[in-house]
ZADO-46958 format. One line per field, with one value per residue (C-alpha): x, y negated, z negated. Coordinates in steps of 0.1 Angstrom, whole numbers, plus 5000, padded with zeros to 4 digits. Each point is the difference from the previous one (the first is absolute). Layout:
BEGIN
c1	[X,...]
c2	[Y,...]
c3	[Z,...]
//
This chain:
BEGIN
c1	[4253,5022,4980,5023,4996,4988,4970,4991,4996,4979,4977,4996,4989,4974,4987,5001,4985,4972,4992,4999,4974,4976,5002,4985,4977,4990,4994,4963,4993,4991,4964,4977,4964,4984,4967,4987,4976,4975,5024,4986,4973,4988,5044,5003,5021,5004,5024,5019,5019,5023,5012,5034,5014,5023,5024,5041,5028,5002,4978,4972,4989,4966,4985,4969,4995,4998,4981,4968,4993,4983,5008,5027,5017,5019,4984,5011,4980,5024,4999,4964,5020,4990,5018,5018,5017,5010,5006,5005,4964,5010,5033,5007,5023,5023,4985,5015,4989,5024,4987,4966,4979,5024,5006,5022,4992,5026,4990,5030,4997,4960,4982,4966,4989,4974,4999,4970,4988,4972,4998,4979,4977,4980,5002,4969,5019,5003,5039,4990,4989,4968,4986,4971,4977,4975,5025,5035,5018,5033,5026,5021,5035,4988,5000,5017,5040,5021,5034,5022,5002,4977,4962,4993,5015,4979,4960,4989,4966,4984,4974,4969,4995,4968,4968,4971,4975,5035,5007,5028,4998,5038,5005,5025,4992,4982,5023,4989,4981,4980,5014,5030,5013,5027,5027,5026,5023,5010,4990,4964,4993,5012,4978,4965,4983,4980,4970,4987,4966,4967,4987,4974,5012,4986,5013,4999,5021,5016,5014,4993,5023,4983,4999,4993,4991,5003,4985,5012,4981,4973,4962,5013,4986,4962,4995,4991,5033,5020,4982,5017,5027,5009,4988,5027,5026,4997,4998,5034,5016,4989,5011,5034,5002,4991,5026,5031,4987,4984,5000,5032,4986,4968,4987,4998,4989,4992,4997,4982]
c2	[3894,4987,4977,4996,4962,5015,5020,4967,4985,5022,5001,4963,5002,5022,4981,4969,5018,5013,4967,4983,5027,4990,4965,5005,5024,4972,4978,5022,5000,4972,4996,4983,4992,4989,4978,4998,4975,4991,4972,4994,5034,4984,5002,5035,4989,5014,4974,5027,4987,5015,4996,5019,5005,5016,4995,4998,4991,4973,5020,5014,5019,5010,5022,5011,5032,5014,5032,5003,5031,5033,4979,5010,4975,4971,4966,4962,4985,4977,4988,4980,4980,4962,4971,5026,4980,4998,4980,4985,4977,4975,5012,5021,5029,5010,5036,5012,5031,5029,5029,5007,5000,4986,4966,4987,4975,4975,5002,4979,5006,5004,5026,4994,4993,4993,5011,4988,5007,5002,5034,5007,5024,5010,5039,5014,5042,5025,4987,4965,4968,4977,4968,4987,4970,5028,5029,5006,5038,5012,5020,4983,5015,4975,4966,5011,5001,5022,4995,5030,5025,4987,5015,5024,4981,4972,4996,4967,4981,4987,4974,4991,4962,5005,4978,5005,5024,5026,5033,5025,5035,5015,5034,4974,5000,4969,4976,4973,4970,4992,5019,5016,5037,5020,5021,5026,4990,4989,5037,4997,4961,5010,5036,4983,4992,4967,4979,4963,4989,5001,5041,5025,5019,5040,5012,5044,5019,5033,5027,4968,4978,4966,4998,4968,4996,4967,4993,4969,4984,4991,5016,5026,5034,5002,5012,5035,5003,4985,5029,5022,4986,5004,5036,5006,4983,5013,5034,4999,4983,5029,5028,4986,4991,5038,5014,4979,5002,4968,4959,4986,4962,4989,4981,5003,4975,5011,4971,4997]
c3	[9240,5029,5035,5029,5013,5026,4987,4984,5030,5016,4972,5003,5034,4992,4973,5017,5031,4978,4984,5038,5009,4966,5005,5032,4997,4968,5025,5016,5039,5018,5005,5022,5000,5028,5010,5031,5018,5031,5009,5042,5007,5030,5014,4981,4971,4967,4973,4979,4958,4986,4969,4993,4967,4983,5023,4996,5021,5024,5029,5005,5027,5013,5027,5018,5010,5031,4991,4986,4982,5020,5033,5011,5029,4995,4994,5007,4973,4993,5036,4984,4975,4996,4981,4978,4973,4962,4969,4967,4990,5035,5006,5029,5000,5034,5011,5029,5021,4997,5023,5016,4965,4980,4982,4975,4975,4987,4959,4984,4965,5000,4984,5018,5033,5022,5034,5029,5030,5026,5020,5032,5001,5032,4998,4988,5003,4962,5007,5006,4981,5012,4988,5017,4988,4988,4985,4995,4996,4997,4982,4978,5022,5024,4974,4972,4997,4979,4984,5009,4975,4981,5011,4967,4975,4987,5005,5016,5005,5031,4999,5025,5009,5025,5016,4969,5018,5005,4981,4993,5012,4989,4979,4976,4967,4990,4975,4978,5014,5035,5031,4981,5007,4983,5018,4981,5023,5037,5015,4987,5006,5038,4999,4998,5028,4992,5021,4986,5014,4996,5006,4988,4973,4985,4969,4997,4982,5002,4970,4978,5017,5015,5038,5015,5037,5016,5038,5021,5013,4976,5009,5026,4978,4988,4968,5010,5023,4967,4978,5025,5000,4964,5007,5027,4981,4963,5019,5013,4974,4975,5030,4999,4962,4994,5023,4982,4963,4991,5018,4986,4996,4982,5028,5041,5026,5032,5026,5035]
//
């Protein structure tokens, strides 16, 4: 069988492209793991540390959303960033803004970097974030960067560093260790409203699934009213579950 030189070249190019794609896939997607601390509650400042791993290339682009799930408006969350920087151990890396919500980090040949910043949180709204000396409330789209093109392909952990008497109320799954939570991917991470503080919690169930009802500030609900509240919430969720053919979660948190 005779093979023309032009055909051989085409086949060689095709093989090389396959090898490129296989090699790129073998590297895996980059991953971000998050740590949230209470840096300066009187001045409404969270401190966020992100460990970025599995990196490839000379630069890393990270972006903060300008959107919130179910809330159809653009919000300038990146305007609340304070002192954003990236580093490998003690060596600072160049960071520059490339648009209103995206930053480019010169990572060089490093496959992992640390990203740190403060976030000003003084907006108690369903699509906002608030931090005071008594509580914290946020949705992840306010606080957490993502890597464009990689919101659904890697899991993440979120670890809270809290005052001794504060607890966590969130729909995220608990991980191993104190105040460690797990997310299937970035989309799940930022679609879980979270309350931190010293609050009242009442437990009930609906269609066999645990329901956690949290009331903040603490002490507002009498025992009699708490029982009524649990009954109201359970009946609403049961009706919704029957309408849609079941409840698509293992546990649900209701935040008041």
